[in-house]
C-alpha positions as CSV (number, residue, x, y, z in Angstrom):
1,X,0.0,0.0,0.0
2,X,1.2,3.5,-0.9
3,X,-1.0,6.5,-0.2
4,X,-0.2,10.2,-0.7
5,X,-0.9,12.5,2.2
6,X,-2.8,15.7,1.5
7,X,-3.8,18.0,4.4
8,X,-6.1,20.9,3.5
9,X,-4.9,24.2,4.7
10,X,-1.2,23.4,4.1
11,X,0.5,24.4,0.9
12,X,-0.5,22.2,-2.0
13,X,2.7,21.0,-3.6
14,X,1.2,18.9,-6.3
15,X,1.5,21.6,-9.0
16,X,5.3,21.4,-8.5
17,X,5.5,17.6,-8.7
18,X,5.9,17.3,-4.9
19,X,3.7,15.7,-2.2
20,X,3.0,16.5,1.4
21,X,4.1,13.0,2.3
22,X,3.6,9.3,1.6
23,X,2.1,6.7,3.9
24,X,2.8,2.9,3.6
25,X,1.7,0.0,5.8
26,X,4.4,0.7,8.4
27,X,6.2,3.9,7.5
28,X,5.3,7.5,6.8
29,X,7.6,9.8,4.9
30,X,7.1,13.6,5.3
31,X,9.1,16.4,3.9
32,X,8.5,19.9,5.1
33,X,9.5,23.5,4.1
34,X,8.1,26.8,5.4
35,X,6.5,27.7,2.0
36,X,3.9,30.4,1.7
37,X,0.4,29.2,0.8
38,X,-0.2,29.4,-2.9
39,X,3.3,30.4,-3.8
40,X,6.7,28.8,-4.1
41,X,8.5,31.2,-1.7
42,X,9.3,31.2,2.0
43,X,6.3,31.9,4.2
44,X,6.2,35.6,5.3
45,X,6.0,34.5,8.9
46,X,9.3,32.7,8.7
47,X,11.3,35.8,9.5
48,X,14.1,34.1,11.5
49,X,15.6,30.6,11.1
50,X,13.9,29.7,14.4
51,X,10.5,30.8,13.0
52,X,11.2,28.8,9.8
53,X,12.1,25.7,11.8
54,X,9.0,26.0,14.0
55,X,6.7,26.4,11.0
56,X,8.3,23.4,9.4
57,X,7.9,21.1,12.4
58,X,4.3,22.3,13.2
59,X,3.3,21.5,9.6
60,X,5.1,18.2,9.7
61,X,3.2,17.4,12.9
62,X,-0.1,18.3,11.1
63,X,0.7,15.9,8.3
64,X,1.6,13.1,10.8
65,X,-1.6,13.7,12.7
66,X,-3.6,13.3,9.5
67,X,-2.5,9.6,9.5
68,X,-2.8,9.1,13.3
69,X,0.8,9.8,14.3
70,X,2.9,12.7,15.7
71,X,6.4,13.9,15.9
72,X,6.9,11.4,18.7
73,X,6.7,8.7,16.1
74,X,9.5,10.1,14.0
75,X,12.6,7.9,14.0
76,X,14.9,9.8,11.6
77,X,15.2,13.3,10.2
78,X,17.4,14.7,7.5
79,X,17.8,18.4,7.9
80,X,19.0,20.7,5.2
81,X,20.4,24.2,6.0
82,X,21.6,26.7,3.4
83,X,24.3,28.1,5.8
84,X,26.4,26.7,8.6
85,X,25.7,29.9,10.5
86,X,22.1,28.9,10.9
87,X,22.9,25.7,12.8
88,X,22.7,27.0,16.4
89,X,19.4,28.8,15.9
90,X,18.0,25.9,14.0
91,X,19.1,23.3,16.6
92,X,17.7,25.3,19.5
93,X,14.3,25.5,17.9
94,X,14.4,21.9,16.7
95,X,15.0,20.6,20.3
96,X,11.8,22.2,21.6
97,X,9.6,19.9,19.5
98,X,10.7,16.7,21.3
99,X,10.8,15.8,24.9
100,X,14.5,14.9,24.9
101,X,13.8,11.5,23.2
102,X,15.0,12.7,19.8
103,X,14.9,10.9,16.5
104,X,18.3,10.3,14.7
105,X,19.2,13.4,12.7
106,X,21.5,14.1,9.9
107,X,22.2,17.8,9.1
108,X,23.6,18.8,5.7
109,X,24.4,22.2,4.1
110,X,23.0,22.6,0.7
111,X,21.4,25.0,-1.8
112,X,17.6,24.9,-1.5
113,X,14.8,25.8,-3.9
114,X,13.4,29.3,-3.6
115,X,14.4,31.4,-0.7
116,X,14.0,28.8,2.1
117,X,16.9,28.4,4.5
118,X,15.7,25.1,6.1
119,X,14.0,21.9,4.9
120,X,13.4,18.8,7.0
121,X,12.6,15.3,5.7
122,X,11.3,12.8,8.3
123,X,10.5,9.1,8.5
124,X,7.9,8.0,11.1
125,X,7.1,4.5,12.1
126,X,3.5,3.3,12.7
127,X,2.8,1.3,15.8
128,X,2.3,-2.4,15.3
129,X,-0.8,-3.1,13.3
130,X,-0.6,0.3,11.6
131,X,-2.4,3.5,12.2
132,X,-4.8,5.6,10.1
């Protein structure tokens, strides 16, 4: 089983050949950027890197909740930053979204589409028997 996730109210990425996430029998894959609604640019509320990180993780949690999961079910994240100087601000905000029981994380420095400074890709595991 492979099912695309689409949450009303979050940016619709389908016109750009992207999805909000994909659900399988046991895993959920969710990418997240702080894109503005209806445009391929950074959300105007993402003023700082911390704001951008918070928006990304809140949207990621919304996608996970749509399939009966939460950030607590995330086992791995790959985090993309456009500048090493953003790391401390990013990491401080990132830590606030878990209770200290963090998923594994890889952080890489890359060029990102549009004017976003942060992108996070996560893999969540469904409890035995599946959710959703």
